[in-house]
C-alpha positions in Angstrom: -7.6 7.9 15.0 -9.3 8.5 11.6 -6.1 10.0 10.3 -4.2 6.8 10.9 -6.9 4.8 9.0 -6.7 7.2 6.1 -2.9 6.9 6.0 -3.2 3.1 6.0 -5.7 3.2 3.2 -3.5 5.5 1.2 -0.5 3.2 1.7 -2.6 0.2 0.6 -3.7 2.2 -2.5 0.0 3.0 -3.2 0.9 -0.7 -3.0 -1.8 -1.6 -5.4 -0.6 1.1 -7.7 3.0 -0.2 -7.6 1.8 -3.7 -8.6 -0.3 -2.3 -11.5 2.3 0.3 -12.6 4.5 -1.9 -14.8 6.2 -5.1 -15.4 7.4 -6.6 -12.1 7.3 -10.0 -10.6 4.5 -10.7 -8.2 5.1 -11.2 -4.6 4.4 -14.6 -3.1 2.4 -15.2 0.0 4.5 -14.3 3.0 7.1 -12.3 1.0 7.9 -8.8 2.2 6.8 -5.9 0.0 9.5 -3.5 -1.1 9.7 -0.3 1.0 8.2 2.8 -0.4 7.2 6.3 0.7 4.0 8.1 -0.1 2.8 11.7 0.7 -0.1 11.8 3.1 -2.5 14.7 3.5 -0.7 17.7 4.8 2.5 16.8 2.9 3.8 14.4 5.5 5.9 11.5 4.1 4.8 8.1 5.2 7.0 5.0 4.7 5.7 1.4 4.6 8.3 0.4 7.1 7.1 3.0 9.6 3.5 1.6 9.4 4.6 -2.0 9.7 6.6 -1.1 12.7 3.4 0.0 14.5 1.7 -3.3 14.0 0.3 -5.6 11.4 -0.7 -4.1 8.1 -3.3 -5.7 5.8 -3.3 -4.8 2.1 -6.6 -5.6 0.4 -7.0 -5.4 -3.3 -9.9 -5.7 -5.6 -8.3 -5.5 -9.0 -11.2 -7.0 -10.9 -13.3 -3.9 -10.3 -11.4 -2.0 -13.0 -10.6 -5.0 -15.3 -14.0 -5.1 -17.1 -14.5 -8.7 -16.2 
């Protein structure tokens, strides 16, 4: 159970990284995120589509924490 939560947190962190990585257009509310794959602990590949297929996925960001504002 805790492993699943860890993987979801890692995926959320990956999504945030993708948005902060470079020039890209922002997603609008309700728009689907592009699929991506991250490596979980133990070397297992985890895809966003696999996690979404298991149920709702919430991505929470707190960008201001590192913005100096």
